[in-house]
N, C-alpha and C positions, 0 to 999 in steps of 0.2 A: 657851186659858185654861180652867181646870177649876173646878167648883163652881157654885152658883147665881149668885154674884157675877160669876164669869168669864163665864158664859153671858149675863148681862145686859149686860156690857160688850161682848161680841162682837156681840150683837144691836144695841146702840146704835151700834157701829162700822159695821155693815152699813146701818143706817138713815141714817147720815151719808153714806155712799157713795152710796146711792140719792138722797138729798136733793140732792146736788150733781152728780148725773149722771155719776158716776165709774164707769168699767168695773170690775166686781168681780173683779180679778185678784189673785193672791197678793201681788205687789209693792205694789199699791194698798192692799190690806188692811193690809199691814205699815205703810205710811205713815199711814193713817187711824187705826189702832189706837194708834200712838204719839201722834197728835194728840189722840185721845179721852182718853188717859191723862195728857196734859199733861207728859210727862217731857222734852220737848225744846223749849225756849223759842223757838229760832230756827225750828224747823219750824212751831210754832204761829203765829208771826208771819208766816211766808211764806204759810200757808194763809189766815189771817185777812185779810191784805192782798189776796189774790186774791178772797176773798168780798166784801170791801168795794168793790172796783172793779166787781163784777158780771160779770167775765170768766168764761167757762166753764172747767171743768177738762178741758182737752184731753189726749189721750193723750201728746202731746209734753210738756206741762207736768207731767203725772203722772210721766213718765219722768225728767224733770229733778229732781223732788222726791226720787225714790228714789235716783237717782245721787248727788245732793248729800248726802243725809242717811244713806244706808244702804250704798251700794256701796263707798264709800271705807273705811267701817268694816270691811266684810267683807274687803277687800284687806289692811287693816292686821292683822286677825286672822290671816290666812293667812301674812303675813310674819313675825309674831311666832312662830307655830307652827313655821315653817320654820327660823327662827333657833334655836329651842330644840332642834330635831332635829339641826341642824348642831353645836350646842354639845355635845349628848350624844355624837355620833360622834367629835368631836375629843377629848372627855374620855376615851373608850375607847382611842383611839389613844395619847393621852398616857400613860395608865396602862400600856399595853403597852410603850411606849418606856422608861418608868422601870424596868419589870421587865427589859427587855432590857439596860439599863445595868447593873443589879445582876448579871444573869446573866453579862454580858460580863466584869465584874470578877472574879466567881467562876471563870469559865472561864479567865481569864488566870492566876489564881493556881494553878489546877490544872495548866496547861501549864508554868509556872515550876517547880512542885514536881516534875512528871514529868521535866523536863529535868535538874534537879538530881540527882534519884535515879538517872537513867539514866547520868549521867556518873561515878557511883561504882561500885564493884564490888558487884554484886548477884547473889544466887543466882537460878537460873532461876525458882523460884516467886515470888520478889520482883518479878522483871521482868514475869512474867505479871500480877501484881496491879496494877502501875503501868499496864501497857497496858490492862487491863480498866477501870481507873478512868478513864483517858484516853478510852477508847472510849465509856464511859457518859456522860461529860461532853460529848463531842462530839455524841453522838446527842441529848442533852437540849437542847443549844444549837441544833442543826439543827431540832428540833421546834418550839422557841420561835420561831425565825426564820420558819418556815413559817406558824405561827399569826399572827405579826405581819404577814406579807405578805398573808395571806388577809383579815385585818381591814382593812388599808390598801386592798385592792381593793374590799371591800364598802363601806367608807366613801366611797371615791372614786366608786363607782357611785351611792350614795345622794345624795351632794352634787351630782353632775351632774344627777340627777333633780330635786332641789330647786331647783337653779339654773334649770333649764328651767321649772319650775313658777313660780318667782318672776318670771322674765322675762315669762311669760304674764300673771301677775297685774299686773305693772307696766304692760304694754301695755294691758290692759283698763282699768286705773284711769286711764289717760291718754287714752283714746279715747272719742269720742262714739259711742254704739251705733247711732244712726240713720244717720248720714252716713259713719261710718268715719274722719272727720277727728280731729285732736287736739281734746281737750276744753278747757274753761276752765282747768282746773288745769295742763295741759301748756302752754297759751298763757301763763299767768302765769309759770311757771318759765322758759320759753324766752325771754320778753321780758326778764326780769331778767338772764339770762345773756348775751343779745345786747347789752344796753346796756353791761354790764361789758366785753364783748369790744370793742365799738365804741370805748369810751373808751380801752382799753388800746392798741388799734391805730390810734387816731385816724382811724377810718373812718366812712363814712355808715351810717345805719340809718333805714329808713322803715317806717311802719306804715299799712296800709290797713284801715279798718273799712267793712263793706259790709252793707246792709240791703235786704231784698226790699220793693219798693213795694207797698202795699195788700195785704199778705199776709193780714191778717184777712179781707179781702173774699173771697180765694180759699178760705180755710177755711170761711167762712160759706156760700158758694155751692156748693162742690164737696165739702166734707167734709174731715176731717183726714187721711184716707189720701191724698187728692190733695195736700193740703198737704205731707205727708211726701215725696211724689214730687217736688214743686217744690224742697224743701230738698235732696234728693239731687242733683237736676239742678244746682243752684247749686254744691254741693260739688264735683261733677265739673268744672264750668266753671272754678272757682277753681284746682283742681289742674292743669288743662290749661294754665293761664297762669302757673304757678309754676315757678321754677327749683328744682333739687334741694335747695338750701340754704335755701329759703323754708320757713316753717312756716305751713300753712293750718289754721285752727282754727274750730270752731263756738264763737263767743264767748258766745252765749246766745240762745234763741228762734230768730228768723229773722235774727239778726245774726252775721256772720262776720268773722274777722280774718286778715290776712296779714302776717306779720313778714318784713321784707325786708332782710337784712344786706348791707352794702356796696352799697347802692342809693341814689342821690341822688334829690332831689325830682323832677327832670325825668323820669328813667327810671321812677320810681314812678307819676307821672301818666300816662305813656304806657302802662304796663302796666294801670293802672286803666281808662283809656279804652278800650283794646282789649278788656278784659273786659266793660265796660258794653255796648259795641257788639255783641259776640258774643252776649251774653244777650238783648239786644233783638231781634236778628235771628232768634232761635230761636222756632219755634211749637211749643208743647207740646200733647200729646194725653193725655187721661185713659186710663190703661192698661186699666181694666175695661170701658169703653164706646167707646173710641176717639174720644170727643168732643173738639172743639177747645177748649182752655183759654184760647186767646187769647195775648196777648203778656205776657211777664213782664219787668219792668224792675227795676233796682236803683239805689240811691243810694249813693255812695261818699264817704268822707272820708279824707284823707291828712295825716299829720303826720310831720315829719322830726325826728330827735333833735337837741335843742338843748343847749348847756351848762347843767348844773344840772338837767336833766330827771330826774324819777323815773319809774318805770314807770307809776304812776297818772297823773302829769302828762302823759306822752306819750299815753296812752289817752284822757284827758279832751280833749286838743286834737284828736285824730283824731275823737272822738265829736262834738265841736262842729262840725267840718267836715262830718261825715256829716249832722247835722241841719240844717246850712245848705243842703246839697244838697236835703233834703226840703222845707225852707221855700221854696226858690226854684224849686219845680216838679217835683222828683224826677227820676229817670233822668239823673243828671249827676254829675260829679266835682268836689269842692271840696278845695283844699289849704290848709294853714295859712299859705300866702303869698297867698291870695286876699283882696283888700281887703274884699269884700262880707261876709266872715265877721264882721267887726267892726262892721257896721251894726246898730244896735239895731232 
C-alpha cells in the first residue's frame, strides 16, 4: 500500500499482528490486512470469534484462515487464466481451419479448371501456363497445411502444459498443506458424490469422525510445532488403516474424517477400533529434543448412511457420536447405533 494513508494501514496491520501474537509472515499479513480493511465479512467474523473465545492464533489456525479465504481464490484465478489461454489457442486453430476450408475450395476449383483445360486441345504454351498455375496452387496449399500443422502442434503442447498446471492447482486446492490429506473442500465434494453413489447402487456407506483427545494440552505444553507433529502422526495412522477407495481428510483443526464406501456399520466399527488401539499403543517423542510426549489417544464417532440422509445430516450424526465418545471418557468408539448416544 502506497502513500501516507497506506503506510498507516500497513502499520496498523502489523500492530494487530503483534497484539494477537501472530507470526509476521506474508500469508498472515495478507489475512490481517484484509481484516483491517474490513472487505471480507466472513473473514472478520472468523477472527472476531477467535478473539472472543480468548484462544490464541496458532500457526495451524492462521494457515486455515489463509487457505479458506485466499488459497482457493488464487486457484480460481489460475483456472480462469488457463481457460482464457486455451480459448485463445482454440480460436487461432479455428481461424486456420476456416482458412483451410476456403483454400481447399479454391484449390479444388483450380484442379477442376486444370483438368478441363488439359482435356481440350491446347498449345504447348497454354499447357505450360496450366501446369504452372497448378504447381503454384499446390505449393500454396502445402505451405498452408504446414502452417496449420505447426499451429496444431504448438497448441497441443501449450494445452498439455496448461492441463498439467491445472491438475497441480486442483490437487493443491483439495489438499491440506500440513498433513497431505484431503482438505475440507475435498471431503465435502467426495461425501456428496459417495452418498449419490451409495443410493444409486443401494450399497452401504459409513463415515468416521475422529478427534485427538486433549490436543490443546499438547499444544500448550509442547508448542505448536509438536502439535503439528501429532497431527501428521494421526494422518499417517489413518491412511495406514484405510482402503484405497476410502477418503481420509482433515476435517478441521484436530478433527479428521474417513469416508468409507461399501462398508457396513460392523466393519466400520472394527476399523475404528483397530485405529484407536494402534494410536493408543504408540509412544511419541518430540523430534527436536527426543523427549517422551506420552500417550496420544483419539475419540471416534461413526454414522452409517440412512434413507433420507443429507451430507450435513450424516456428518452431524457422526459428530454427535464423536462427542458422545468424549463425554463418556474419551479414547473410545461410539456408533449411531449406540443407545448411550441418546441419553441426555
